[in-house]
Each structure stands twice: as C-alpha cells, then as structure tokens.
ZALUMGU-436799 format. One line per field, with one value per residue (C-alpha): residue in one letter; chain; x, y, z. Coordinates in nm, 3 decimals. Layout:
! residues N
aa: A|...
ch: A|...
xx: X|...
yy: Y|...
zz: Z|...
! end
This chain:
! residues 692
aa: M|A|K|P|T|R|S|P|R|A|G|A|R|L|G|A|D|Q|A|V|W|A|S|L|L|S|A|P|T|A|A|I|V|C|H|V|P|T|I|Y|R|H|S|L|E|W|G|F|V|S|H|L|A|F|F|A|R|L|F|D|V|Q|I|D|G|R|S|T|V|D|T|K|K|M|A|E|S|A|S|R|Y|A|Y|R|P|L|N|P|D|R|R|E|F|R|L|V|K|L|K|P|S|A|Q|F|S|S|P|V|C|C|E|L|V|E|T|Q|L|S|N|H|L|P|Y|E|A|I|S|Y|V|W|G|N|P|R|A|K|A|P|V|H|V|E|D|A|I|L|H|V|T|V|N|L|E|C|A|L|R|Y|L|R|W|E|H|E|V|R|W|L|W|V|D|A|I|S|I|N|Q|K|D|I|S|E|R|N|H|Q|V|R|L|M|K|D|I|Y|S|C|C|T|A|D|L|I|W|F|G|E|A|S|D|D|T|E|L|G|I|A|T|L|K|R|M|K|T|L|D|L|Q|R|I|T|Q|H|G|V|K|S|F|N|N|Q|V|A|V|R|D|L|D|Q|S|A|Y|L|A|L|C|G|I|L|E|W|P|K|L|W|D|R|V|W|V|M|Q|E|I|A|L|C|P|K|A|I|M|V|F|G|H|L|T|M|P|W|D|I|L|S|G|I|L|D|H|S|G|V|P|D|R|Y|H|L|P|F|S|H|Q|K|F|E|Y|D|V|W|D|T|F|A|K|S|Q|V|V|E|H|Q|R|D|A|V|Q|G|L|H|R|G|Y|N|S|D|L|L|D|V|L|S|R|F|R|A|T|Q|S|T|D|P|R|D|K|I|Y|G|L|L|G|L|A|T|D|T|F|G|I|Q|P|D|Y|R|K|P|V|C|E|V|Y|L|D|V|A|R|A|Y|I|D|R|T|Q|N|L|D|I|I|C|Q|S|Q|W|P|L|G|G|A|E|E|R|R|S|D|L|P|S|W|L|V|D|F|T|C|R|K|S|T|K|I|L|F|A|Q|R|D|I|F|R|A|G|S|K|T|C|Q|T|P|I|P|L|T|T|T|G|E|L|R|L|V|G|S|D|L|G|L|V|A|L|L|K|N|R|P|K|Y|T|Y|S|G|G|E|T|F|G|P|S|F|R|Y|W|M|P|D|P|L|I|S|E|Y|A|P|D|T|P|P|L|A|T|R|I|T|K|A|P|N|Y|F|T|G|E|D|A|F|Q|A|Y|W|R|T|L|M|T|D|C|V|A|Y|P|T|A|R|L|D|A|L|Q|I|T|K|Y|S|E|I|F|W|D|L|R|A|R|Q|A|K|T|P|K|A|P|G|G|W|D|K|Y|D|G|D|K|D|L|L|Y|E|I|G|R|V|A|E|K|L|G|I|N|D|I|I|R|H|W|R|F|A|V|T|E|S|G|F|Y|C|M|I|P|T|D|A|A|E|G|D|Q|I|A|V|V|D|G|A|K|V|P|L|V|L|R|S|T|G|E|S|S|D|G|I|A|T|F|K|F|I|G|T|A|Y|V|H|G|F|M|D|G|L|A|R|S|W|V|Q|E|G|K|L|Q|E|K|S|F|I|L|V
ch: A|A|A|A|A|A|A|A|A|A|A|A|A|A|A|A|A|A|A|A|A|A|A|A|A|A|A|A|A|A|A|A|A|A|A|A|A|A|A|A|A|A|A|A|A|A|A|A|A|A|A|A|A|A|A|A|A|A|A|A|A|A|A|A|A|A|A|A|A|A|A|A|A|A|A|A|A|A|A|A|A|A|A|A|A|A|A|A|A|A|A|A|A|A|A|A|A|A|A|A|A|A|A|A|A|A|A|A|A|A|A|A|A|A|A|A|A|A|A|A|A|A|A|A|A|A|A|A|A|A|A|A|A|A|A|A|A|A|A|A|A|A|A|A|A|A|A|A|A|A|A|A|A|A|A|A|A|A|A|A|A|A|A|A|A|A|A|A|A|A|A|A|A|A|A|A|A|A|A|A|A|A|A|A|A|A|A|A|A|A|A|A|A|A|A|A|A|A|A|A|A|A|A|A|A|A|A|A|A|A|A|A|A|A|A|A|A|A|A|A|A|A|A|A|A|A|A|A|A|A|A|A|A|A|A|A|A|A|A|A|A|A|A|A|A|A|A|A|A|A|A|A|A|A|A|A|A|A|A|A|A|A|A|A|A|A|A|A|A|A|A|A|A|A|A|A|A|A|A|A|A|A|A|A|A|A|A|A|A|A|A|A|A|A|A|A|A|A|A|A|A|A|A|A|A|A|A|A|A|A|A|A|A|A|A|A|A|A|A|A|A|A|A|A|A|A|A|A|A|A|A|A|A|A|A|A|A|A|A|A|A|A|A|A|A|A|A|A|A|A|A|A|A|A|A|A|A|A|A|A|A|A|A|A|A|A|A|A|A|A|A|A|A|A|A|A|A|A|A|A|A|A|A|A|A|A|A|A|A|A|A|A|A|A|A|A|A|A|A|A|A|A|A|A|A|A|A|A|A|A|A|A|A|A|A|A|A|A|A|A|A|A|A|A|A|A|A|A|A|A|A|A|A|A|A|A|A|A|A|A|A|A|A|A|A|A|A|A|A|A|A|A|A|A|A|A|A|A|A|A|A|A|A|A|A|A|A|A|A|A|A|A|A|A|A|A|A|A|A|A|A|A|A|A|A|A|A|A|A|A|A|A|A|A|A|A|A|A|A|A|A|A|A|A|A|A|A|A|A|A|A|A|A|A|A|A|A|A|A|A|A|A|A|A|A|A|A|A|A|A|A|A|A|A|A|A|A|A|A|A|A|A|A|A|A|A|A|A|A|A|A|A|A|A|A|A|A|A|A|A|A|A|A|A|A|A|A|A|A|A|A|A|A|A|A|A|A|A|A|A|A|A|A|A|A|A|A|A|A|A|A|A|A|A|A|A|A|A|A|A|A|A|A|A|A|A|A|A|A|A|A|A|A|A|A|A|A|A|A|A|A|A|A|A|A|A|A|A|A|A|A|A|A|A|A|A|A|A|A|A|A|A|A|A|A|A|A|A|A|A|A|A|A|A|A|A|A|A|A|A|A|A|A|A|A|A|A|A|A|A|A|A|A|A|A|A|A|A|A|A|A|A|A|A|A|A|A|A|A|A|A|A
xx: 9.909|10.212|10.450|10.349|10.580|10.719|10.606|10.818|10.790|10.540|10.817|10.931|10.599|10.647|11.010|11.152|11.353|11.168|11.416|11.360|10.985|11.032|11.241|10.984|10.699|10.877|10.949|10.718|10.449|10.549|10.911|10.845|10.588|10.854|10.998|10.673|10.591|10.352|10.061|10.085|10.163|9.796|9.711|9.876|9.558|9.330|9.419|9.796|9.760|9.561|9.849|10.099|9.880|9.881|10.260|10.292|10.082|10.270|10.613|10.509|10.640|10.503|10.412|10.507|10.534|10.177|10.099|9.973|9.641|9.596|9.688|9.438|9.165|9.259|9.245|8.904|8.761|8.550|8.214|8.195|7.976|7.625|7.480|7.126|6.935|6.870|6.543|6.610|6.270|6.361|6.706|6.877|7.251|7.486|7.706|8.011|8.021|8.398|8.468|8.736|9.065|9.353|9.585|9.692|9.763|9.419|9.185|8.967|8.609|8.290|7.917|7.703|7.389|7.123|6.987|6.824|6.952|6.654|6.729|7.077|7.344|7.634|7.908|8.237|8.322|8.658|8.836|9.124|9.290|9.181|9.528|9.615|9.282|9.468|9.627|9.344|9.313|9.030|8.787|8.561|8.205|7.975|8.027|8.176|8.467|8.483|8.800|8.906|9.219|9.525|9.530|9.175|9.239|9.544|9.337|9.074|9.343|9.464|9.119|8.957|8.945|9.073|8.758|8.465|8.299|8.344|8.068|8.197|8.083|8.329|8.239|8.410|8.229|7.907|7.818|7.779|8.022|7.903|7.541|7.519|7.167|7.280|7.590|7.372|7.145|7.419|7.629|7.323|7.318|7.690|7.639|7.407|7.617|7.925|7.726|7.563|7.875|8.026|8.371|8.559|8.873|9.120|9.352|9.697|9.854|10.105|10.314|10.660|10.972|10.884|10.515|10.558|10.787|10.532|10.249|10.464|10.558|10.193|10.103|10.386|10.275|9.920|10.036|10.207|10.047|9.982|9.940|9.745|9.777|9.974|9.917|10.189|10.002|10.260|10.169|10.405|10.450|10.479|10.833|10.806|10.936|10.882|10.866|11.223|11.323|11.197|11.490|11.494|11.373|11.070|10.988|11.008|10.794|10.527|10.546|10.500|10.166|10.032|10.177|10.301|10.021|9.803|9.503|9.512|9.457|9.153|8.833|8.605|8.823|8.782|8.404|8.422|8.650|8.451|8.116|8.198|8.131|8.464|8.776|9.063|9.387|9.509|9.863|9.880|9.838|9.899|9.617|9.583|9.259|9.192|9.131|9.506|9.557|9.250|9.400|9.691|9.492|9.319|8.947|8.915|8.703|8.646|8.821|8.604|8.662|8.918|9.165|9.405|9.372|9.585|9.456|9.725|9.902|10.279|10.465|10.782|10.860|10.812|10.674|10.333|10.307|10.285|9.950|9.788|9.600|9.465|9.372|9.144|8.960|8.938|8.788|8.521|8.462|8.408|8.155|7.969|7.955|7.821|8.115|8.066|7.700|7.539|7.822|7.711|7.914|7.747|7.867|8.117|8.269|8.328|8.455|8.704|8.818|8.907|9.017|9.364|9.217|9.178|8.957|8.973|8.636|8.628|8.260|8.351|8.515|8.150|7.968|8.235|8.173|7.796|7.749|7.949|7.747|7.460|7.332|7.402|7.213|6.997|7.282|7.220|7.474|7.414|7.697|7.512|7.607|7.941|8.189|8.119|7.745|7.800|8.023|7.775|7.501|7.704|7.773|7.411|7.278|7.522|7.449|7.073|7.083|7.314|7.223|7.589|7.894|8.134|8.194|8.363|8.501|8.604|8.712|9.017|9.047|9.234|9.001|9.057|9.347|9.540|9.749|9.625|9.264|9.075|9.047|8.680|8.537|8.420|8.677|8.463|8.368|8.553|8.756|8.703|8.971|9.236|9.429|9.619|9.493|9.500|9.522|9.195|9.106|8.943|8.610|8.410|8.274|8.181|8.546|8.461|8.119|8.191|7.881|7.526|7.476|7.269|7.251|6.962|6.826|6.765|7.099|7.092|7.317|7.309|7.381|7.707|7.825|7.755|7.685|7.505|7.584|7.464|7.683|7.886|8.206|8.496|8.698|9.004|9.345|9.560|9.890|10.038|10.395|10.559|10.700|11.060|11.344|11.516|11.894|11.974|12.013|11.781|11.470|11.271|11.000|10.802|11.055|11.147|10.781|10.678|10.927|10.899|10.519|10.474|10.291|10.517|10.331|10.397|10.767|10.819|10.633|10.847|11.180|11.414|11.332|10.953|10.806|10.705|10.376|10.197|10.248|10.190|9.843|9.713|9.778|9.490|9.382|9.453|9.276|8.906|8.819|8.936|9.261|9.622|9.718|10.024|9.806|9.569|9.872|10.006|9.655|9.601|9.918|9.781|9.432|9.337|9.374|9.595|9.645|9.618|9.326|9.232|9.060|9.014|9.235|9.083|9.153|9.426|9.606|9.586|9.756|10.017|10.111|10.105|10.407|10.582|10.520|10.601|10.929|10.993|10.921|11.157|11.443|11.403|11.399|11.745|11.880|11.988|11.882|12.106|12.268|11.999|11.711|11.489|11.429|11.787|11.746|12.033|12.006|11.962|11.985|11.847|11.555|11.492|11.472|11.257|11.014|11.022|10.917|10.629|10.516|10.524|10.335|10.065|10.031|10.143|10.395|10.116|9.927|10.210|10.302|9.965|9.856|10.019|9.955|9.768|9.590|9.270|9.198|8.995|9.288|9.161|9.434|9.404|9.566|9.497|9.607|9.956|9.817|9.598|9.701|9.656|9.322|9.143|8.816|8.729|8.367|8.164|7.874|7.576|7.646|8.025|8.206|8.509|8.549|8.621|8.890|8.752|8.899|8.681|8.611|8.353|7.976|7.703|7.429|7.205|7.474|7.587|7.963|8.126|8.430|8.680|8.718|9.074|9.048|8.947|9.071|9.103|9.001|9.067|8.749|8.513|8.525|8.225|7.942|8.040|7.970|7.604|7.575|7.728|7.480|7.196|7.352|7.401|7.782|7.799|7.567|7.430|7.509|7.523|7.836|7.841|8.121|8.231
yy: 7.112|7.335|7.283|7.526|7.784|7.653|7.820|7.847|7.557|7.588|7.605|7.937|8.105|8.161|8.064|8.405|8.584|8.858|9.117|9.020|9.059|9.385|9.518|9.400|9.556|9.888|9.900|10.046|9.797|9.787|9.717|9.410|9.218|9.001|8.906|8.788|8.415|8.314|8.262|8.629|8.776|8.828|9.193|9.534|9.679|9.590|9.221|9.279|9.539|9.285|9.035|9.302|9.383|9.020|8.994|9.334|9.215|8.885|9.050|9.373|9.610|9.923|9.992|10.331|10.471|10.380|10.161|9.809|9.918|10.168|9.901|9.661|9.921|9.983|9.611|9.582|9.902|9.716|9.584|9.224|8.993|8.944|8.602|8.571|8.311|7.960|7.770|7.435|7.299|7.335|7.181|7.489|7.536|7.788|7.754|7.968|8.130|8.177|8.454|8.408|8.590|8.576|8.720|8.494|8.798|8.957|8.943|8.638|8.738|8.536|8.542|8.322|8.168|8.001|7.681|7.350|6.996|6.893|7.147|7.289|7.364|7.120|7.204|7.076|7.051|7.125|6.919|7.093|7.166|7.492|7.563|7.823|7.992|8.312|8.344|8.501|8.631|8.829|8.700|8.950|8.821|9.041|9.390|9.282|9.094|8.750|8.643|8.282|8.091|8.153|7.795|7.821|8.156|8.007|7.711|7.939|8.124|7.803|7.662|7.960|7.955|8.230|8.299|8.113|8.106|7.792|7.666|7.530|7.429|7.541|7.482|7.793|8.017|7.833|7.794|8.084|7.949|8.192|8.074|7.756|7.674|7.695|7.485|7.217|7.209|7.223|6.950|6.725|6.788|6.721|6.364|6.478|6.781|6.568|6.285|6.528|6.714|6.634|6.597|6.659|6.869|6.751|7.045|6.936|7.279|7.415|7.163|7.093|7.001|6.633|6.639|6.559|6.268|6.138|6.153|5.987|5.711|5.642|5.628|5.380|5.163|5.155|5.014|4.718|4.376|4.401|4.074|4.194|3.906|3.591|3.257|3.359|3.674|3.896|4.190|4.208|4.275|4.006|4.001|4.346|4.684|4.629|4.847|4.749|4.952|5.275|5.493|5.707|6.018|5.835|5.691|6.035|6.178|5.920|6.013|6.377|6.287|5.995|6.020|6.362|6.605|6.698|6.657|6.280|6.342|6.571|6.391|6.592|6.514|6.141|6.168|6.399|6.175|5.865|6.016|6.196|6.024|6.142|6.272|6.476|6.536|6.894|7.024|7.384|7.364|6.988|6.736|6.358|6.155|5.953|5.656|5.623|5.575|5.352|5.123|5.045|4.992|4.681|4.616|4.260|4.356|4.608|4.528|4.545|4.789|4.562|4.542|4.779|4.866|4.571|4.338|4.081|4.093|4.122|4.323|4.281|4.650|4.932|5.149|4.988|5.158|5.482|5.371|5.296|5.626|5.630|5.261|5.335|5.596|5.364|5.088|5.334|5.446|5.083|5.047|5.368|5.276|4.930|4.737|4.472|4.377|4.348|4.529|4.780|5.018|5.129|5.446|5.270|5.089|5.421|5.599|5.318|5.307|5.678|5.703|5.827|6.145|6.473|6.779|7.128|7.083|6.757|6.713|6.680|6.344|6.232|6.478|6.466|6.094|6.058|6.061|5.737|5.525|5.308|5.330|5.654|5.539|5.848|6.093|6.441|6.728|6.983|7.226|7.367|7.054|7.029|6.762|6.525|6.528|6.449|6.153|6.033|6.049|5.817|5.569|5.568|5.524|5.242|5.048|5.089|4.981|4.679|4.587|4.514|4.689|4.640|5.016|4.966|4.612|4.601|4.964|5.028|5.374|5.392|5.409|5.453|5.673|5.674|5.990|6.048|6.097|6.417|6.481|6.589|6.248|5.958|5.678|5.433|5.674|5.667|5.978|5.994|6.262|6.012|5.896|5.620|5.263|5.016|4.637|4.459|4.113|4.022|3.860|3.874|3.561|3.429|3.375|3.499|3.541|3.603|3.811|3.767|3.849|4.160|4.434|4.640|4.896|5.183|5.186|5.365|5.662|6.000|6.333|6.350|6.019|5.776|5.436|5.171|4.809|4.478|4.172|3.971|4.032|3.787|3.941|4.161|4.129|3.981|3.899|4.097|4.075|4.345|4.273|4.146|4.367|4.204|4.224|3.954|3.992|3.876|4.075|3.768|3.865|3.559|3.326|3.547|3.646|3.280|3.200|3.521|3.529|3.162|3.130|3.011|2.681|2.584|2.660|2.472|2.158|2.100|1.920|1.825|1.456|1.507|1.210|1.249|1.402|1.066|1.008|1.368|1.405|1.131|1.345|1.514|1.846|2.156|2.442|2.503|2.412|2.057|2.084|2.092|2.437|2.459|2.401|2.670|2.899|2.872|2.886|3.208|3.361|3.276|3.401|3.051|3.160|3.121|3.392|3.499|3.485|3.470|3.147|2.952|2.655|2.320|1.985|1.885|2.217|2.193|1.853|1.980|2.292|2.108|1.912|2.234|2.423|2.129|2.094|2.466|2.440|2.147|2.309|2.638|2.453|2.314|2.663|2.842|3.195|3.474|3.680|3.946|3.700|3.571|3.920|3.894|3.547|3.466|3.090|2.854|3.076|2.806|2.770|3.144|3.153|2.839|2.992|3.316|3.146|2.971|3.289|3.493|3.229|3.203|3.579|3.555|3.837|4.080|3.977|4.015|4.360|4.491|4.259|4.107|3.784|3.816|3.600|3.704|3.655|3.347|3.198|3.275|3.318|3.638|3.859|4.221|4.558|4.684|4.984|4.767|4.728|4.496|4.571|4.639|4.456|4.217|4.197|4.015|4.234|4.188|4.272|4.248|3.972|3.993|4.076|4.432|4.563|4.835|5.060|5.171|5.543|5.527|5.519|5.703|5.905|5.595|5.377|5.185|5.137|5.357|5.261|5.397|5.180|5.044|4.794|4.444|4.109|3.743|3.524|3.157|2.953|3.252|3.338|3.126|3.230|3.052|3.365|3.362|2.995|3.061|3.343|3.104|2.842|3.094|3.081|3.448|3.736|3.974|4.338|4.683|4.874|5.245|5.350|5.712
zz: 6.490|6.501|6.784|7.061|7.207|7.531|7.851|8.165|8.404|8.687|8.942|8.800|8.872|9.242|9.272|9.183|9.444|9.631|9.512|9.149|9.183|9.367|9.078|8.825|9.017|9.040|8.664|8.398|8.291|7.925|8.015|8.225|8.021|7.854|8.195|8.352|8.349|8.073|8.307|8.416|8.076|8.017|7.989|7.991|8.128|8.421|8.452|8.462|8.734|8.935|8.914|9.013|9.309|9.415|9.410|9.573|9.865|9.869|9.895|10.069|9.804|9.639|9.277|9.131|9.482|9.574|9.872|9.822|9.968|9.684|9.430|9.579|9.553|9.193|9.114|9.274|9.128|8.872|8.994|9.107|8.907|9.052|8.973|8.842|9.047|8.921|8.947|9.120|9.021|8.653|8.709|8.577|8.552|8.391|8.086|8.026|7.683|7.647|7.398|7.133|7.113|6.868|7.133|7.417|7.638|7.604|7.905|7.951|7.871|7.889|7.948|8.169|8.021|8.233|8.080|8.174|8.176|7.969|7.694|7.647|7.387|7.341|7.589|7.727|8.095|8.257|8.523|8.696|9.029|9.186|9.320|9.582|9.673|9.764|9.420|9.222|8.870|8.708|8.448|8.271|8.298|8.092|8.236|8.567|8.718|8.876|9.051|8.998|9.085|8.870|8.745|8.611|8.446|8.276|8.156|8.002|7.808|7.650|7.591|7.422|7.045|6.819|6.616|6.772|7.111|7.317|7.543|7.874|8.218|8.486|8.850|8.992|8.744|8.672|9.042|9.281|9.539|9.807|9.789|9.999|9.881|9.520|9.591|9.747|9.443|9.181|9.345|9.326|8.950|8.904|8.784|8.506|8.418|8.343|8.190|7.942|7.828|7.488|7.645|7.966|7.920|8.183|8.246|8.366|8.339|8.094|7.904|8.042|7.850|7.899|7.809|7.440|7.526|7.776|7.522|7.258|7.504|7.587|7.217|7.160|7.450|7.317|6.984|7.152|7.175|7.547|7.731|8.031|8.276|8.205|8.373|8.619|8.721|8.555|8.334|8.038|7.668|7.401|7.264|7.111|7.215|7.587|7.892|7.972|7.666|7.825|7.922|8.233|8.055|7.913|8.254|8.417|8.139|8.220|8.587|8.488|8.333|8.535|8.884|8.989|8.890|9.187|8.962|9.023|9.393|9.359|9.453|9.220|8.919|8.979|8.950|8.651|8.446|8.537|8.433|8.111|7.776|7.635|7.804|7.661|7.850|7.800|7.861|7.747|7.369|7.366|7.393|7.413|7.403|7.716|7.486|7.435|7.807|7.827|7.564|7.796|8.114|8.243|8.172|8.297|8.597|8.875|9.207|9.517|9.799|9.962|9.674|9.503|9.132|9.021|9.298|9.391|9.056|9.038|8.777|8.581|8.581|8.830|8.552|8.603|8.942|8.747|8.605|8.943|8.981|8.628|8.658|8.954|8.746|8.446|8.656|8.768|8.409|8.313|8.595|8.502|8.134|8.212|8.071|8.339|8.348|8.687|8.865|9.126|9.340|9.661|9.829|10.055|9.754|9.582|9.894|9.953|9.591|9.600|9.963|9.856|9.706|9.888|9.890|10.033|10.200|10.403|10.319|9.952|10.023|10.035|9.811|9.540|9.480|9.519|9.143|9.106|9.349|9.233|9.592|9.776|10.089|10.054|10.126|9.982|9.971|10.244|10.313|10.613|10.810|10.994|10.891|11.180|11.112|10.744|10.831|11.094|10.830|10.607|10.889|11.005|10.651|10.574|10.893|10.855|10.489|10.530|10.891|10.966|11.112|10.821|10.812|11.151|11.168|10.800|10.771|10.555|10.709|11.041|11.341|11.713|11.813|11.485|11.450|11.095|11.208|11.279|11.651|11.639|11.540|11.758|11.785|11.585|11.304|10.972|10.894|10.520|10.483|10.596|10.289|10.468|10.442|10.727|10.736|10.816|10.940|10.612|10.694|10.372|10.202|10.549|10.636|10.985|11.147|11.514|11.582|11.459|11.095|11.159|11.419|11.549|11.302|11.303|11.478|11.816|11.739|11.908|11.742|11.938|11.793|12.078|11.920|12.125|12.040|12.184|12.234|12.482|12.676|12.623|12.904|12.947|12.789|13.065|12.893|12.607|12.482|12.273|11.931|11.959|11.847|11.553|11.541|11.286|10.912|10.637|10.719|10.828|11.076|11.179|11.344|11.643|11.700|11.692|11.967|12.169|12.188|12.282|12.617|12.899|12.955|12.594|12.632|12.956|12.851|12.542|12.555|12.267|12.316|12.281|12.087|11.722|11.615|11.578|11.951|12.060|11.906|12.139|12.444|12.625|12.470|12.678|12.493|12.551|12.190|12.251|12.058|12.166|12.296|12.071|11.766|11.892|11.929|11.575|11.426|11.622|11.475|11.129|11.225|11.108|10.744|10.443|10.183|9.902|9.837|10.203|10.310|10.633|10.706|10.617|10.783|10.539|10.581|10.959|10.942|10.695|10.889|11.222|11.101|10.993|11.317|11.543|11.357|11.398|11.768|11.810|11.622|11.807|12.140|12.061|11.992|12.311|12.381|12.260|12.539|12.511|12.516|12.240|12.107|11.979|11.835|11.600|11.575|11.284|10.972|10.742|10.977|10.970|10.592|10.581|10.829|10.636|10.314|10.488|10.664|10.345|10.150|10.414|10.470|10.833|10.797|10.706|11.019|11.270|11.136|11.255|11.539|11.848|12.031|12.358|12.616|12.792|13.161|13.061|12.869|12.518|12.255|12.052|11.792|11.882|11.734|11.812|12.003|12.229|12.593|12.887|13.049|12.718|12.674|12.392|12.282|12.021|11.906|11.678|11.314|11.351|11.165|11.397|11.769|11.879|12.114|12.340|12.611|12.900|12.935|13.215|13.209|13.022|13.188|13.205|13.364|13.053|13.013|12.748|12.544|12.299|11.990|11.957|11.671|11.570|11.702|11.619|11.916|11.855|11.894|11.878|11.506|11.400|11.630|11.953|12.161|12.047|12.144|12.485|12.548|12.471|12.700|12.981|12.968|12.861|12.932|12.671|12.745|12.586|12.487|12.401|12.167|12.192
! end
C-alpha cells in the first residue's frame, strides 16, 4: 500500500485561533479549501457549508455578511432522514451500504437496508468514539440528510472504497437513536450483530506522525521469542532485541496507539472488540490486524474480578503498563472464544473487569457489557428507566441469584460517602460510572465468613433503594486513633502506626526488662478469644492474613510472627518519644527498615493505607475504614463475608433503625461465624438493619 498523505494532527482541528477561523469563514469558499483541516475538507457544496455553519456558531461570526441563523437554516434546508421501522419479532437490523468515491473530499453517501440476523449479506462493523456530540457533520442517506458526529463522518471517508460499495454496521446510523423502543431492541441484538460481522474496524482516528513507528514497533515485538512469565514472575524477552532497546520515540508511539486514545476508555468498544471474530485497527489509511497485538499479549488465563490484567506479576520495564488496557480486552476475547474451557464470566465479573471505562449514558455501563456475560442475571436494556433504577435492578438480581452480599462487602467500587460517587444513589449501591477502584477486605475462598453464607431472598429492597438486612450488632466504635503524621525519611509506613495505634493498656504493661517470649506466653490471656491481647493487636493490624496471595495465618506463622512483633515492641519501648510524640517517631532506623520489609511482604502496608485500628465499646479490636468515626456501629449480617460499618440516620416508618453504609471491617475473633453462634447462645440478639 502506498504511503498515505499525512493529515494534520487532531489537535489542529479545534486549536485554531478564533480570528483565524473568522478570516477563513469570511473568505470565498474556493479560496479556503486548502487551509481547512483534512477532516473538514470534504465538500465545496452542501457539506462544506454545514461545517462553516458549525464554526460560525462556535465563534459567533458571520459568513458572507449573513447571520449565523441564516447559515444554520441553509445547512438544515435538506430533509432529515426518516427511518423505516424494524420488526423486532424478526430480529431485524439495518446495514449501511456505503457508496464508493474516488475523491476523498466528496460527500459521504450511503443507503440503509433492513435485513435479518438469520439472513444477511456479509458486513463489517465499526468501533469508534462518538466524540463531541455538538460537533456534527452531514451524511447523505438516500435522498435525505443524517447528522452524525465529526469523528464518525471522518471515519466513513477513510473507510469507503473507490469503486465498490462497502457494507457496514454503524450504531449511530443503523439505529434510530431517537426511538427508545428501537434502541432497547437493537441493544439486545448487539452481541449477535458483532458476533456475525466479518470483521470489526476499530477506528482510532487519522494517523499521526508516530503511528507508522508504533505499528512497526508492535510488529517487531511480535516476532520476538517472548517469555511470558518466568519463574520469578517477571515478564521479559529472551536475550534478543528486548524492550530495553526501545527508544523514547518508539515508546511514545506505542502510547499513542495503546494508551492515549479515548477509544480504550469507551465501554461499547470493549464489548465490540471482544465479540467480533476478527478485528482490524484503523488509523486513517493505515491498518494493523489485531492478531499482531494479540501475539504479544498474555493468554495464560483470565483474571477474576478481583485482579488486574497482569494479576500480581512484576515487570522489568514500564513499557508493559502500556499494554494494560488492550490486555483486559484480550482476556475477554479469550473468554468469549472459549480459549479457556469451563470459564464463565457473570455480569459482575464483566462489570468489574471494565470498571475503568466510561460512557456518555450512565446506563450503558451496564447495557454496553451485557453481551459479554455468560449470566446477565436477567437484566434487559430499557432506556425508559432512570439510572438509579437500572443500578438497583443489577444489585437486586445479583443478590437474589447468588444469595450473598458480595456486591456490597466485596465491592471494588467505592461505596458510602466517597467523593467520586453520584449523589443520587443509596450509600450501599454500587455507582458503576465510578472508574476508581477501592481496596477490599478480600474474603473469597472462605478466607472470611463472618456472617451466614446466604441472606434472605428475594432481598427486601424498596424502589427508593432501602435495603433491609438481618444480623447482629457488635457495638459502637468507642476508641479510634488517627493515622500518625510521618516526618522521618525512608517512606516506611507501618512502624509508627504499630506504635501509635497500640491500646494504652498494652503500652503501660510492657517494660524493657519483660521476660522472653517463652515465659510471657504462660501468662493469663486477656483478650476475649483466649489469647494474649498483644497478639490479638498485631493480628488485627494484619487482618489475620498474609499476602500475596491472600491467606489466613496458620499456627506456625502465628508463632513466627509473634517473635517478630514482640521484638519490635521491645525495641520500640526502649526508644523514647520524639518531642512531638510518637506521630513524629524518628528512632531506630534499622528497625524501621526491618519492619518495613516485613510489612510489605505480609501486605500490611496495603491494609493500613485504607483502614485504621479501633476498639469497640465491648473491647473488640477492629480495622475500620479511614472515613469511619467514633460512634459508628459495627454489624455482622447474613450473606456478608465481613462485618459492616454503619452510621445511624434515624428510624424508618415502621420503627426499624436506618443506617448509611460506611464500609467493611475486620473484627478480631468474629471473622469465622462467632456472631451466629453467640446469637444461638443468647449472647447477641438478632435484629434488622435498613441501609439507605
């Protein structure tokens, strides 16, 4: 293929100074064609006038002395396209018959043909970013006009052939976007539409100066003998031309393809690429088969909803971060194509995997991924429903299907009062538009089972989002210390917290001449579980787990780490407080680094970044979220693997206490079903909680 003529960079399209555009718009049409960016150099007739009208309205200028209102009327003088209805019972959809043109600048012309999924011509689908919905361009559909976004119109210009028609499926044209009933029906067919196409054309926009270098770099990487994961968990190349040989320009070129395009963040595109039998990446006149990228990516397995695309792997080179977005899609393609037998992705798996994507319509964070789930929980697209109702439908369906509360107590989306959340949702309900992940108390594989395994179903949930749960109350948070302010060097986080958070009785009872561990363990236990309170303290800070992978402490580990933490306690006790208190601890530097290594290895640092040590009014040791407060209530409820932190908001109309959901908690001694036993023994009472 001949090297294409370079088009101006995207940044030049709207970056022109207002005065420059004003001068262009006031000049004769024929005289300014060569000065207009490629994407607008489309037609000297109707279409070009439409673009001039857009910029005239944008910059409030006049064209040939006429007001912008007159120009707008001129641009809209042609009749708008009137869609012919589709028959949902016959599973009909529309194909775009894109007409050929040997001239890039000629208007985009096409026809729409109604057909059926059971009997249709071969066609290609297009994946793209809509772009600014206010920046519109005309497409001639039969004898009328349909306005589409500028990015789509540009894509059609590049994709049309010179001498033959090209059959395409394009969502913005093939679906009557103003007909909600049709949108509902067509979105339900989206899985089959992309599965049945011959190829998906992934439109990245016009090629930049770096695109060819990026494609060449990917082709070179594919030819290497890639050693995916070594015994050390490092992804690297075998003694050939390695990633370290990539210069800065090649690295930036890769970012220009795999990291920076907004296309990687569009939720619909993720489903489209994952479903299609063949994908082609398109950059203006340049193309690259997806298979080249696929040959570089990992196919060893599909991470679950709780792990990132590369799981816990470490990398030799930062360049691998560039592949993270495409790796998520490739994992889903592997799952769809059955590469890993027996693997299933329920709706929550898929929603979690693509939680970093975004959509213009918040409901599409659900509807745009339904086609990838092996179990959709019965959710059907319905754009007549408001956002909150759609999200409540997902939560209700998930809880009823699984009979547990993992969507709450194992949510990787921020809940409660997180700033990133929509303000119109109940505190316990997932905001699927939130792209930020949150740390969870990982409780899968029966690591924790604080509440009963199942909850009541159908779950008592009102249309306003009030969720009624049943469980037991572990009491209020009575003592909560803030995180210490670190003023020493080295970045170590655990040592000062370990000392600062220690309950006062544990501090006062220890003296530098305390006997060795062998003597100490014979003393009477002073925590309700029957163990020494100091051991209960450090196990609470660890949430009684080691990582990674996360697993509960066993008897040998408890003995091993008891020695370590008793030694830490002794050495810290011999170090006097800094003038500003323990929050300015600047003691034994070797000790700090030693503690830091242990804390990092065990995963403690990740815990204390998101939770704080607290003591309940009954003396139970806890780790609770950083935004929890004294007076918050801790509850163990049916179907929840970990305890919940709740904040009272009053009472419901029937006298049941209502609460705002704050987060999840570790409560030492209550992570393995003790609350249920105490209810049976009469030590705790069963009660209802309403989350709002």
